[in-house]
C-alpha positions as CSV (number, residue, x, y, z in Angstrom):
1,M,135.9,63.1,126.2
2,V,136.3,66.9,126.6
3,R,137.2,67.2,122.9
4,W,134.1,65.3,121.9
5,L,131.9,67.5,124.0
6,R,133.5,70.6,122.5
7,A,133.0,69.2,119.0
8,A,129.3,68.7,119.7
9,V,128.7,72.3,120.8
10,V,128.7,73.8,117.4
11,P,126.1,71.4,115.8
12,I,123.9,71.7,118.9
13,V,124.1,75.5,118.7
14,L,123.2,75.5,115.0
15,V,120.1,73.4,115.8
16,L,119.1,75.7,118.6
17,L,119.6,78.8,116.4
18,I,117.3,77.5,113.6
19,A,114.8,76.3,116.2
20,L,114.8,79.9,117.7
21,S,113.8,81.1,114.2
22,G,110.9,78.7,114.1
23,L,109.9,79.9,117.6
24,V,109.9,83.5,116.5
25,L,107.8,82.8,113.4
26,G,105.5,80.5,115.3
27,R,104.1,83.5,117.3
28,I,101.8,84.3,114.4
29,Y,100.5,80.7,114.0
30,A,97.5,79.3,115.6
31,D,99.3,76.5,117.4
32,D,102.9,75.1,117.9
33,L,102.9,72.7,115.0
34,L,105.2,74.9,112.9
35,V,107.7,75.3,115.8
36,R,108.0,71.5,116.1
37,L,108.3,71.0,112.3
38,V,111.0,73.7,112.0
39,A,112.9,72.2,115.0
40,G,112.7,68.8,113.3
41,A,114.1,70.3,110.1
42,A,116.9,71.9,112.0
43,L,117.9,68.7,113.7
44,G,117.6,66.6,110.6
45,S,119.7,68.8,108.3
46,V,122.5,69.4,110.9
47,A,122.6,65.7,111.8
48,A,122.8,64.7,108.2
49,S,125.7,67.0,107.6
50,V,127.5,65.8,110.7
51,A,126.9,62.1,109.7
52,V,128.6,62.6,106.3
53,R,131.4,64.9,107.4
54,R,134.0,62.1,106.7
55,L,132.7,61.6,103.2
56,P,133.7,63.8,100.3
57,S,132.1,67.3,100.5
58,W,130.2,66.9,97.2
59,T,128.1,64.0,98.7
60,A,126.7,66.2,101.5
61,A,124.3,68.3,99.4
62,P,122.6,65.4,97.4
63,A,122.2,63.3,100.5
64,S,120.7,66.2,102.5
65,V,118.3,67.1,99.6
66,L,117.0,63.6,99.5
67,L,116.4,63.6,103.2
68,L,114.7,67.1,102.8
69,A,112.3,65.6,100.2
70,G,111.3,62.8,102.6
71,Y,111.0,65.1,105.6
72,T,108.9,67.6,103.6
73,L,106.4,64.9,102.6
74,F,106.2,63.7,106.2
75,A,105.6,67.3,107.5
76,L,103.0,68.2,104.9
77,N,101.1,65.0,105.6
78,I,101.0,65.9,109.3
79,A,99.8,69.4,108.5
80,A,97.1,68.1,106.1
81,D,95.8,65.7,108.7
82,R,95.8,68.5,111.3
83,A,93.8,70.7,108.9
84,A,91.4,67.9,107.9
85,L,92.2,68.2,104.2
86,T,90.9,65.3,102.1
87,D,92.7,66.0,98.8
88,P,95.3,63.5,97.6
89,L,98.7,64.1,99.1
90,A,100.3,64.7,95.7
91,A,97.9,67.5,94.9
92,I,98.5,69.0,98.3
93,V,102.2,68.9,97.9
94,R,102.0,70.4,94.4
95,D,99.7,73.2,95.5
96,S,101.8,74.0,98.6
97,L,105.1,74.2,96.6
98,V,103.5,76.4,93.9
99,N,101.6,78.8,96.3
100,G,103.6,78.5,99.5
101,I,105.0,82.0,99.5
102,P,101.9,84.0,98.5
103,R,99.7,81.9,100.8
104,L,102.1,82.6,103.8
105,L,102.2,86.3,103.1
106,T,98.4,86.7,102.6
107,A,97.3,84.4,105.4
108,M,95.1,85.8,108.1
109,I,96.7,86.2,111.6
110,P,96.7,83.8,113.4
111,V,98.0,81.6,110.6
112,E,96.7,78.1,110.4
113,P,99.6,75.6,110.0
114,T,98.3,74.1,106.8
115,P,100.6,72.5,104.2
116,D,100.9,75.7,102.1
117,T,101.8,77.9,105.1
118,V,104.4,75.5,106.6
119,V,106.3,74.3,103.5
120,V,108.4,77.5,103.1
121,P,109.6,77.7,106.7
122,I,110.5,74.0,106.7
123,V,112.5,74.1,103.5
124,A,114.2,77.4,104.5
125,A,115.1,75.8,107.9
126,W,116.6,72.7,106.3
127,L,118.7,74.7,103.9
128,A,120.0,77.0,106.6
129,G,121.0,73.9,108.7
130,L,122.7,72.3,105.7
131,A,124.7,75.5,104.8
132,G,125.6,76.3,108.4
133,A,126.7,72.7,109.2
134,E,128.9,72.5,106.1
135,I,130.6,75.8,106.8
136,A,130.9,75.6,110.6
137,V,131.5,71.8,111.1
138,R,133.2,70.7,107.9
139,A,135.2,73.9,107.1
140,G,135.6,75.0,110.7
141,R,134.4,78.6,110.0
142,V,132.0,78.9,113.0
143,L,131.2,82.5,112.7
144,L,130.5,82.3,109.0
145,G,128.5,79.1,109.6
146,C,126.1,81.1,111.8
147,V,125.2,83.5,109.0
148,P,122.6,81.2,107.4
149,A,120.8,80.8,110.8
150,A,121.0,84.6,111.3
151,A,119.5,85.2,107.9
152,L,116.7,82.8,108.7
153,Y,116.1,84.5,112.0
154,A,116.0,87.9,110.3
155,G,113.5,86.5,107.7
156,A,111.3,85.2,110.5
157,L,111.3,88.6,112.2
158,Y,110.4,90.3,108.8
159,V,107.5,87.9,108.1
160,V,106.1,88.4,111.6
161,G,106.4,92.2,111.2
162,P,104.1,94.2,113.5
163,N,101.8,91.2,114.2
164,A,103.5,90.1,117.4
165,S,105.4,91.7,120.2
166,A,109.1,92.4,120.1
167,A,111.4,89.3,120.2
168,G,113.7,90.6,122.9
169,W,114.6,87.5,124.9
170,S,115.0,85.3,121.8
171,S,117.4,87.8,120.2
172,V,119.5,87.8,123.3
173,A,119.5,84.0,123.4
174,F,120.5,83.9,119.7
175,A,123.5,86.2,120.4
176,G,124.4,84.1,123.5
177,L,124.4,80.9,121.5
178,V,126.6,82.3,118.8
179,A,129.1,83.4,121.5
180,A,129.0,79.9,123.0
181,A,129.8,78.4,119.6
182,L,132.7,80.8,119.0
183,T,134.1,80.0,122.5
184,S,133.9,76.3,122.0
185,S,135.7,76.5,118.7
186,Q,138.9,78.0,120.3
187,P,141.7,75.3,120.7
188,L,142.3,73.9,124.2
189,E,145.4,75.3,126.1
190,G,148.4,73.4,124.8
191,T,146.5,71.5,122.2
192,G,148.7,71.3,119.1
193,T,151.4,73.5,120.5
194,A,153.5,71.0,122.6
195,D,156.2,70.9,120.0
196,V,156.2,74.6,119.4
197,P,159.1,76.5,120.9
198,V,158.4,78.8,123.8
199,P,159.3,82.0,122.0
200,T,157.1,81.0,119.1
201,R,154.2,80.3,121.4
202,A,154.6,83.8,122.9
203,I,154.5,85.3,119.5
204,M,151.3,83.4,118.7
205,R,149.7,84.5,121.9
206,G,150.6,88.1,121.1
207,R,149.1,87.9,117.7
208,A,146.0,86.4,119.1
209,L,145.7,89.2,121.7
210,A,146.3,91.7,119.0
211,G,143.7,90.2,116.8
212,A,141.2,90.1,119.7
213,A,141.9,93.7,120.5
214,A,141.5,94.7,116.9
215,G,138.2,92.8,116.7
216,L,137.0,94.4,119.9
217,T,137.9,97.8,118.6
218,V,135.9,97.2,115.4
219,V,132.9,96.0,117.4
220,V,133.0,99.0,119.7
221,A,133.2,101.3,116.7
222,L,130.3,99.6,115.0
223,V,128.3,99.9,118.2
224,A,129.1,103.6,118.5
225,L,128.2,104.3,114.9
226,A,125.2,102.1,114.4
227,G,123.9,102.1,118.0
228,P,121.8,105.3,117.8
229,W,120.2,104.2,114.5
230,V,119.4,100.7,115.9
231,A,118.0,102.2,119.1
232,G,115.8,104.5,117.0
233,R,114.5,101.6,115.0
234,V,113.6,99.5,118.1
235,S,110.6,101.7,118.8
236,A,109.6,102.0,115.2
237,T,106.7,99.9,113.8
238,P,108.1,97.1,111.6
239,V,107.0,96.9,108.0
240,D,104.4,94.3,107.3
241,P,105.3,92.4,104.1
242,R,101.7,91.5,103.6
243,R,101.0,94.9,102.2
244,Y,103.1,94.1,99.2
245,V,101.2,90.9,98.3
246,S,97.7,91.1,96.8
247,P,95.2,88.9,98.7
248,P,92.7,86.7,96.9
249,Q,90.0,88.6,95.1
250,V,86.4,87.7,94.3
251,D,85.6,87.0,90.7
252,S,82.9,88.7,88.5
253,L,80.2,86.2,89.6
254,D,80.7,87.1,93.2
255,E,81.6,90.8,92.9
256,S,77.9,91.7,92.9
257,P,75.7,88.7,93.8
258,L,72.8,91.0,94.3
259,N,72.2,90.5,90.5
260,R,71.5,86.8,91.2
261,I,68.4,87.5,93.3
262,S,66.1,87.8,90.3
263,G,67.5,84.7,88.6
264,W,66.9,82.7,91.8
265,A,63.4,84.1,92.1
266,L,62.5,82.6,88.7
267,T,63.7,79.1,89.7
268,P,62.4,78.9,93.3
269,T,62.7,75.1,93.5
270,E,66.4,74.9,92.6
271,R,68.4,73.3,95.4
272,L,71.4,75.4,96.5
273,L,72.7,73.8,99.7
274,S,71.7,71.9,102.8
275,V,72.3,73.0,106.4
276,R,72.4,71.4,109.7
277,T,72.6,73.8,112.6
278,T,72.3,73.8,116.4
279,V,69.9,76.7,116.2
280,P,67.0,76.2,113.7
281,K,65.8,78.8,111.2
282,Q,69.0,80.7,110.8
283,R,69.9,83.4,108.3
284,L,73.1,82.7,106.3
285,R,75.2,85.6,105.0
286,L,76.7,85.1,101.5
287,A,78.0,88.5,100.7
288,V,78.1,92.1,102.1
289,L,77.9,94.9,99.5
290,S,79.5,98.0,100.9
291,D,80.3,100.1,97.8
292,Y,77.7,101.8,95.5
293,D,78.5,104.0,92.5
294,G,75.0,104.7,91.2
295,A,75.1,101.6,89.0
296,T,76.1,98.6,91.0
297,W,76.4,97.5,94.6
298,R,79.8,95.7,95.0
299,V,81.5,93.5,97.6
300,G,84.6,95.7,98.0
301,A,86.1,93.2,100.6
302,T,89.7,92.3,101.2
303,Y,90.0,88.5,101.7
304,R,93.1,86.9,103.2
305,N,93.9,83.2,103.5
306,A,92.8,81.8,106.8
307,G,92.9,78.5,108.6
308,R,90.4,76.8,110.9
309,V,90.7,79.5,113.6
310,L,89.6,82.9,112.4
311,P,90.7,86.1,114.2
312,P,88.2,87.1,116.8
313,Q,85.9,90.0,116.1
314,P,85.0,91.9,119.3
315,P,81.3,92.5,119.5
316,P,80.0,96.1,120.1
317,P,79.3,96.8,123.8
318,G,75.5,96.8,123.2
319,T,75.2,93.3,121.8
320,T,75.0,89.8,123.1
321,V,76.8,86.8,121.4
322,D,75.7,83.2,121.2
323,E,77.4,80.3,119.5
324,V,75.9,78.7,116.4
325,K,77.4,75.5,114.8
326,Q,76.7,74.7,111.2
327,D,77.3,71.7,108.9
328,I,76.9,72.9,105.3
329,T,76.9,70.9,102.1
330,I,76.9,72.6,98.7
331,D,74.3,71.4,96.1
332,G,73.7,73.8,93.2
333,L,75.3,77.0,94.6
334,T,78.0,78.4,92.3
335,G,80.7,80.9,92.7
336,R,83.3,81.0,95.4
337,L,81.5,82.8,98.3
338,L,80.6,80.5,101.2
339,P,77.4,81.2,103.1
340,V,77.7,81.2,106.9
341,V,75.9,82.5,110.0
342,P,77.7,85.7,111.0
343,T,80.3,86.0,112.4
344,P,82.4,82.8,111.8
345,S,85.2,82.0,114.3
346,E,86.2,78.5,113.2
347,V,86.0,76.7,109.8
348,S,87.0,73.1,109.0
349,G,86.7,70.9,106.0
350,A,87.6,73.6,103.4
351,R,90.4,76.0,102.8
352,V,89.0,79.6,103.0
353,A,89.9,83.2,102.8
354,F,88.3,85.7,105.3
355,D,87.4,89.4,105.4
356,P,87.2,90.6,109.0
357,A,85.4,93.8,108.1
358,T,82.3,91.9,106.8
359,G,82.7,88.5,108.4
360,T,82.3,86.8,105.0
361,L,84.3,83.8,103.5
362,I,85.4,82.8,100.0
363,R,86.9,79.6,98.8
364,P,90.0,79.8,96.6
365,E,88.5,77.3,94.2
366,E,85.0,77.3,92.6
367,L,82.2,75.7,94.5
368,R,81.1,72.3,93.3
369,P,78.3,69.9,94.5
370,G,79.4,67.9,97.5
371,V,81.7,70.4,99.1
372,R,81.1,70.2,102.8
373,Y,82.4,72.4,105.6
374,E,81.7,73.0,109.3
375,V,81.5,76.4,110.8
376,V,81.3,77.8,114.4
377,S,79.9,81.3,114.5
378,E,79.6,83.9,117.2
379,R,76.2,85.4,116.3
380,P,75.8,89.0,117.6
381,T,72.4,90.2,118.7
382,P,72.0,93.9,119.4
383,D,69.9,95.2,122.3
384,L,66.9,96.6,120.3
385,N,65.8,98.6,123.4
386,L,68.8,100.9,122.8
387,L,68.0,101.6,119.2
388,P,65.7,104.6,119.7
389,E,68.4,106.5,121.5
390,A,71.3,105.3,119.3
391,D,73.1,107.5,116.9
392,S,74.9,106.7,113.7
393,P,78.6,107.4,113.2
394,T,80.0,110.0,110.8
395,G,83.4,110.9,109.4
396,D,86.0,109.3,107.3
397,A,85.7,106.0,109.1
398,V,82.3,105.4,107.5
399,A,82.7,107.4,104.4
400,R,82.4,104.4,102.1
401,Y,79.0,103.5,103.7
402,L,77.7,107.0,102.9
403,A,79.2,107.3,99.4
404,I,76.8,107.3,96.4
405,G,77.2,107.9,92.7
406,A,76.8,111.3,91.0
407,N,73.6,112.6,89.6
408,V,71.1,111.2,92.0
409,P,67.6,111.4,90.3
410,E,65.7,114.4,91.6
411,P,62.6,112.4,92.7
412,I,64.7,110.0,94.8
413,Q,66.4,112.9,96.5
414,R,63.0,114.6,97.2
415,L,61.7,111.3,98.6
416,A,64.7,111.1,100.9
417,D,64.2,114.7,102.0
418,Q,60.5,114.0,102.8
419,L,61.3,110.9,104.8
420,Q,64.0,112.8,106.7
421,E,61.8,115.7,107.6
422,G,60.7,115.6,111.2
423,N,62.9,112.5,111.9
424,G,66.0,113.8,113.5
425,A,67.0,110.6,115.3
426,A,68.9,108.0,113.3
427,F,66.5,105.2,114.3
428,D,63.5,107.3,113.4
429,R,64.9,107.9,109.9
430,A,65.7,104.2,109.5
431,T,62.2,103.2,110.6
432,A,60.5,105.8,108.3
433,I,62.3,104.4,105.3
434,E,61.5,100.9,106.2
435,E,57.8,101.6,106.8
436,F,57.5,103.6,103.5
437,L,58.8,100.8,101.4
438,A,56.8,98.1,103.2
439,E,53.6,100.0,102.8
440,H,53.8,101.2,99.2
441,Y,55.4,98.4,97.1
442,R,54.7,94.8,96.2
443,K,57.1,91.9,95.9
444,V,57.0,89.8,92.6
445,N,59.2,87.0,91.4
446,D,59.4,88.1,87.7
447,A,60.7,91.6,88.2
448,P,63.7,92.3,86.1
449,S,67.1,92.6,87.8
450,G,68.8,95.9,88.2
451,H,69.6,98.4,91.0
452,A,71.1,101.3,89.1
453,Y,69.6,104.8,89.5
454,P,67.1,104.3,86.5
455,N,66.0,100.9,87.9
456,L,65.4,102.2,91.4
457,E,63.7,105.4,90.1
458,Y,61.3,103.3,88.1
459,F,60.7,100.9,91.0
460,L,59.9,103.8,93.3
461,F,57.8,106.0,91.0
462,G,57.0,104.0,87.9
463,P,53.3,103.5,87.0
464,R,51.8,100.4,88.5
465,N,50.1,99.4,85.3
466,R,53.5,99.4,83.5
467,G,55.6,97.4,86.0
468,G,56.5,100.1,88.4
469,Q,56.3,99.9,92.2
470,V,57.0,96.2,92.2
471,G,60.3,94.3,92.6
472,T,62.2,91.5,94.3
473,S,64.2,91.9,97.5
474,E,67.0,93.3,95.3
475,Q,65.1,96.5,94.6
476,F,63.7,96.7,98.2
477,A,67.2,96.4,99.8
478,A,69.0,98.6,97.3
479,S,66.3,101.4,97.5
480,Y,66.4,101.3,101.3
481,A,70.2,101.5,101.4
482,L,70.3,104.4,98.9
483,L,67.6,106.4,100.7
484,A,69.4,105.7,104.0
485,R,72.7,107.2,102.7
486,L,70.8,110.2,101.3
487,T,69.5,110.8,104.8
488,G,73.0,110.5,106.4
489,L,72.7,106.8,107.6
490,P,75.7,104.5,107.0
491,S,74.2,101.5,105.1
492,R,75.1,98.4,103.2
493,V,73.3,95.6,101.4
494,V,73.6,91.9,102.4
495,V,72.8,88.9,100.2
496,G,72.0,85.6,101.9
497,F,69.5,82.8,102.6
498,D,66.8,82.0,105.1
499,V,67.3,78.5,106.4
500,P,64.0,76.7,106.7
501,A,63.2,74.1,109.4
502,T,64.0,71.3,106.9
503,G,67.5,72.6,106.4
504,Q,67.2,72.4,102.6
505,V,67.9,75.8,101.1
506,T,66.4,76.4,97.7
507,A,66.5,79.5,95.4
508,A,63.2,80.6,97.0
509,N,65.1,81.2,100.3
510,A,67.5,83.7,98.7
511,L,67.0,87.3,99.7
512,A,68.7,90.6,100.2
513,W,68.3,93.0,103.1
514,P,69.7,96.3,104.2
515,E,71.7,97.1,107.4
516,I,72.3,100.3,109.2
517,L,75.4,101.1,111.4
518,F,74.7,102.4,114.9
519,D,77.1,103.6,117.6
520,D,77.7,100.9,120.3
521,L,75.4,98.5,118.5
522,G,77.1,97.7,115.2
523,W,75.2,96.7,112.1
524,V,71.5,96.3,112.5
525,A,69.3,94.6,109.9
526,F,66.0,96.2,108.7
527,D,63.2,94.6,106.8
528,P,61.6,96.8,104.1
529,M,59.7,93.9,102.5
530,P,55.9,94.4,102.1
531,K,53.7,93.5,105.0
532,S,50.4,93.3,103.1
533,K,49.3,92.2,99.6
534,D,47.4,95.5,99.0
535,P,50.0,98.3,99.3
536,R,48.9,102.0,99.2
537,P,49.8,103.9,96.0
538,V,52.9,106.0,96.3
539,E,51.0,109.0,95.2
540,E,49.0,109.0,98.4
541,D,52.0,109.8,100.6
542,F,54.6,111.2,98.3
543,T,53.8,114.7,97.0
544,P,56.3,116.4,94.8
545,K,57.4,119.8,96.0
546,P,56.4,122.8,93.8
547,T,58.9,124.0,91.3
548,K,58.8,127.5,92.8
549,P,59.0,128.0,96.5
550,P,56.0,129.7,98.1
551,P,56.5,133.4,99.2
552,P,58.1,133.8,102.6
553,P,55.8,134.6,105.6
554,S,57.0,138.2,105.9
555,E,56.1,139.1,102.3
556,A,52.7,140.6,102.2
557,P,50.5,139.3,99.4
558,P,49.6,141.9,96.7
559,P,46.1,143.4,96.9
560,S,43.7,142.3,94.3
561,D,41.3,144.5,92.4
562,A,38.2,142.8,93.8
563,T,39.3,143.6,97.3
564,S,39.7,147.3,96.5
565,Q,36.4,147.6,94.8
566,S,34.5,146.0,97.6
567,A,36.3,147.9,100.3
568,G,35.3,151.3,99.0
569,P,31.6,151.3,99.7
570,T,32.1,149.8,103.1
571,M,34.4,152.7,104.1
572,L,32.0,155.3,102.7
573,A,29.1,153.8,104.5
574,A,30.9,154.0,107.8
575,R,30.6,157.8,108.0
576,P,27.5,158.8,105.9
577,G,27.5,162.4,107.2
578,G,31.0,163.4,106.2
579,G,34.4,162.7,107.9
580,R,37.7,161.8,106.3
581,S,37.7,161.1,102.6
582,T,38.5,157.7,101.1
583,L,41.8,159.1,99.7
584,I,42.9,160.2,103.2
585,V,42.0,156.9,104.8
586,A,43.7,154.9,102.0
587,T,46.8,157.1,102.2
588,G,46.9,156.7,106.0
589,A,46.6,152.9,105.8
590,S,49.3,152.7,103.1
591,G,51.6,154.8,105.1
592,S,51.1,152.7,108.2
593,A,51.7,149.5,106.2
594,F,54.8,151.1,104.7
595,L,56.2,152.0,108.1
596,L,55.5,148.5,109.4
597,L,57.3,146.9,106.4
598,A,60.2,149.3,106.8
599,A,60.5,148.5,110.5
600,A,60.3,144.8,109.8
601,A,63.0,145.0,107.1
602,L,65.2,147.1,109.4
603,T,64.7,144.6,112.2
604,I,65.6,141.6,110.0
605,V,68.7,143.3,108.7
606,T,69.8,144.2,112.2
607,M,69.1,140.7,113.6
608,R,70.9,139.0,110.7
609,R,74.0,141.2,111.1
610,S,74.0,140.4,114.9
611,L,73.6,136.7,114.1
612,R,76.6,136.8,111.7
613,R,78.7,138.7,114.3
614,R,77.9,136.2,117.0
615,R,78.7,133.2,114.7
616,L,82.0,134.5,113.4
617,S,83.3,136.5,116.4
618,D,82.0,135.1,119.7
619,G,83.2,132.0,121.6
620,P,86.1,129.6,121.2
621,P,87.6,128.7,117.8
622,D,85.4,125.5,117.5
623,D,82.2,127.5,117.9
624,R,83.3,130.2,115.4
625,I,84.2,127.6,112.8
626,A,80.8,126.0,113.4
627,G,79.2,129.4,112.9
628,A,81.2,129.9,109.7
629,W,79.7,126.6,108.5
630,L,76.2,127.8,109.2
631,E,76.9,131.0,107.3
632,F,78.1,128.9,104.4
633,T,75.1,126.7,104.3
634,D,72.7,129.7,104.7
635,A,74.4,131.3,101.7
636,L,73.9,128.3,99.5
637,R,70.3,128.0,100.7
638,L,69.7,131.6,99.8
639,A,71.2,131.0,96.4
640,G,68.7,128.2,95.8
641,K,71.3,125.4,96.1
642,P,71.2,124.0,99.6
643,V,73.8,121.5,100.8
644,P,72.5,117.9,100.8
645,H,72.6,116.3,104.3
646,H,74.7,113.3,103.2
647,L,77.7,115.3,101.9
648,A,80.9,115.5,103.8
649,A,82.7,118.9,104.2
650,T,85.0,118.3,101.2
651,E,82.1,117.2,99.0
652,A,80.0,120.2,100.2
653,A,82.8,122.6,99.1
654,A,82.9,121.0,95.7
655,H,79.1,121.3,95.6
656,A,79.4,125.0,96.4
657,A,82.0,125.6,93.7
658,D,79.7,124.3,91.0
659,V,77.2,127.1,90.8
660,P,75.0,126.9,87.7
661,R,75.1,129.9,85.4
662,P,71.4,130.7,85.5
663,M,71.9,131.6,89.2
664,L,74.5,134.3,88.3
665,R,73.8,137.8,87.1
666,R,73.7,138.3,83.4
667,S,74.2,141.4,81.2
668,T,74.4,141.9,77.5
669,P,76.8,140.6,76.3
670,P,77.0,138.0,79.2
671,P,80.4,138.2,81.0
672,A,82.5,135.2,81.9
673,T,81.4,133.6,85.2
674,P,83.8,134.7,87.9
675,D,85.5,132.1,90.0
676,L,84.1,131.9,93.5
677,P,86.5,132.2,96.5
678,A,88.1,129.0,97.8
679,L,86.8,127.3,100.9
680,D,89.7,125.1,101.8
681,G,90.2,126.9,105.2
682,L,86.6,126.3,106.1
683,V,86.8,122.6,105.2
684,D,90.0,122.3,107.2
685,G,88.5,123.9,110.2
686,I,85.3,121.7,110.0
687,N,87.4,118.5,109.8
688,T,89.5,119.7,112.8
689,T,86.5,120.3,115.0
690,E,84.9,117.0,113.9
691,F,87.8,114.7,114.3
692,A,89.9,116.6,116.9
693,P,87.5,118.7,119.1
694,G,89.3,121.5,120.9
695,M,92.3,121.5,118.7
696,A,91.3,124.3,116.3
697,D,93.2,127.6,116.8
698,E,92.5,131.2,116.2
699,T,94.1,131.2,112.8
700,Q,91.8,128.5,111.6
701,A,88.7,130.3,113.0
702,R,89.7,133.6,111.3
703,R,90.5,132.0,108.0
704,A,87.2,130.1,108.0
705,A,85.3,133.3,108.8
706,D,87.1,135.3,106.1
707,Q,86.6,132.7,103.4
708,V,82.9,132.2,104.1
709,T,82.3,136.0,104.2
710,A,84.1,136.4,100.9
711,Y,82.2,133.5,99.4
712,A,78.8,134.7,100.5
713,E,79.4,138.2,99.2
714,A,80.7,136.9,95.8
715,L,77.6,134.7,95.5
716,R,75.3,137.6,96.4
717,Q,77.0,140.1,94.0
718,N,76.6,137.8,91.0
719,R,72.8,138.1,91.2
720,S,70.3,140.7,89.9
721,W,69.7,143.8,91.9
722,W,66.3,142.7,93.2
723,R,67.6,139.2,94.2
724,R,70.5,140.9,96.1
725,L,67.9,143.0,97.9
726,W,65.8,140.0,98.7
727,W,69.0,138.2,99.9
728,T,69.6,141.0,102.4
729,L,66.0,141.1,103.7
730,H,65.3,137.3,103.7
731,P,64.3,136.2,107.2
732,G,65.2,132.6,106.6
733,P,68.6,132.5,108.3
734,L,67.0,133.7,111.5
735,R,64.8,130.6,111.7
736,W,67.2,128.1,110.1
737,H,68.9,127.4,113.4
738,R,70.0,123.8,113.4
739,P,73.0,121.6,114.4
740,R,76.0,121.4,112.1
741,D,75.4,118.8,109.5
742,H,78.9,117.6,109.2
C-alpha cells in the first residue's frame, strides 16, 4: 500500500505543477476558464501516460495525441459557447490554430478566454504533461521529468510579463512540489537491498552521502554565484512580449473615415445600421482622428484583440458616468470600424480589437450586413460649469494633439491669431472658434471632400459665388481642429452618427465633430455647425493685417509742408509789435523736441537693459530660464519673425534657426549668411522647468542666458545700421510682458 502511494506522488506532482502554470497565466484572463481548462489538460495527459505505461513506449505518444485532439475540440467548444460565438466549430478551430499565438500576444488585458486565446496554453500544457510523465514515470528520471513543467511555468511568467503582480507564493509552491517528487522517488529503507552484504550496503550509503554532499555543494555554489543577479532581477520590470508583436491595424478605408462624410451626404437615405439603446437619441463614435499632417486626418490608433470585458477607463475627476446599453445590427456600413457609444466596457456577439486611448473598436473581419453585437458603455459627461475655469494641458503628453503639417497657409494663421487675441483662457479660445465658424459658413450636402490645407483655406476664405465658405461637417470639424491647434488647444476630430428616435441610422445621420482636451474634464465636444441659414460674410469680421506694421507709438510722425505753411502766419500774428522771430521760435521748439526724444530714447535703453538684467540675473534658476525664454521671443519679434503660440520649445528653436535671408544685412557682393548660435541649452532649460519644476540648476540658467544673449546679438548684428539702431530703441519689449508660452 505504501509503495502504491509513493508511486502516485510523482504523477500527482506533475499534474499540480502544470496546473500551477495555468494558475499563473490565468491572472491576466477575465475569468477562471483558462485555469480549469489547463488543469484538465494536465490531468488528461499525465493520466493517459500512466495508463499506457505497461505498453511499449512508442504507443504512448500516438495515443496521447489522439486524446489531445479530442480534448482540444471539447475545450474550444466550451470557450466558443462562453464567448457567444456563432461561427461553425470547424471554422473556429481552424482560425484558433492558425492565429492562436499572435492573438494571445496582442490580446487586451484582461484577456477574454476565447478559443484563439486558450488553444495555445491547452496544447502546451498537454505536451508538457506527456513529456514529463514519460520521463518521470516510465523512465524514472523524476528531476528531468519536471523540466517540461518548469519550462511551461517559465513561459507563463514570460507571457504575463509586467501585467500582473509577482508570482511569489506559486513559485515557492512549485519548488516545494518538485522537492516532494524527488523525495518520494528515493527507495524505501531496505527495499531491494536485503540480499546485499553489509559491507556493500555501507559502501552504497557512503556513495549516496558523497553524491548528496557534492550536489549540495554545487547548489550552494550556484546560489552564491547567481543569487545576487537573481535578487537584482526580482525588482526589475519584466519584459512584455506584446511589444514584439504588431497588433491589428486599420485598413485604408478606415484610416481616414473623414473622407466618407461627403459621400454619405450625397446618399442621405442609405441605411447604414440600426440601433436599440436604453437611452434614446445617442451619438455613436466610429473613429477618432488624432494625427494631422496638413493633408489628412488619420486614426493613428493601436488596436489590440479584446474579449467581452474591456479594460476599464477611469473617467476624469470632473465628469459623471452613466451606463448605456446598445444592440447594434449592421446594414450597409462597410469597413471594419464598429460604431459604439463611448466608452465601451463590454462587447458580446463579435470578436473585436480595442484602442483604450480613443475608446474605439474594430472587427478583425470586414463588416457585412447582418452582423450584430451588443455593447455596454460607460458614457462620461463633463461638468460644463467647470469649463470656463479649465485649462488645457501642454507638453510631450499631448504633443500629437498639437502637431500640424508644415507651411500653414498665412490667412489661416492670421485668422487663428485674430481669434486668439483677447481670449487668454482655453475655453474662451475654444468658444471663439466655435462661434466664428457657426456664424460665417453654410452647410451643404454637395460640397467636395477634402481637408488638406488648400481645401480648408478655400472653405474659410474662398468667394461665396465660387463655392467658398460652404462645406459639410468634414470641413467644419477639420477647420475647427486646425484653428484650435494653432491657438494652443489640444484637439482631435471624431467621426460618428447621430441616432434618431427610430433607431434607424442612415447616411444623413453621419457627421464629424471636434473635441478639445481640458485638464480634469477630459475630451469635450464642440459644435461649430451653422446655427442660421443666413451666415454673415467672413469679410465683415476677418480683416487681414497690413503688410507693413504701423509706426510704434513713440515715433513722432514727420511734419508735413501744409502744417508748416499754416503755422507761420499764426505765430507772426501772435506778436504783431515785435518779439522773438519765427526762426528763434522754431529753433527753440525743435531743440525742445530733440531733448524730449533724446530723453525718451535714453529712458528706453536704460529700462531695457534693466529688464534684461532682471530676467537673466535675478531669482532662482527657473525664473532666469523663463527670463531667457522671454529675451529669445522678444529677439525674434524684433526681427519680424515672432514665435507662433502652438510651437513647443524644440520646434521654436528650429523656427529661430531658419532666418530668411532678406532679414540679414547685405553688402556688395553679398556675404554668406552666418550660422546663428545654437539654442540647445535654452531648450533643455525650458523643458526642465516645464516638466520638472524646481529641478533646474545654476549651470542650466547660465547656459540659457549666455546662449540667448549670443543669439540676440548675432541676429541684431546681421541687420542694416538703421535697423540695429531701431532694435536698440524699440520700446516693444517693455510692454510685451506675458507668461511663458511653452
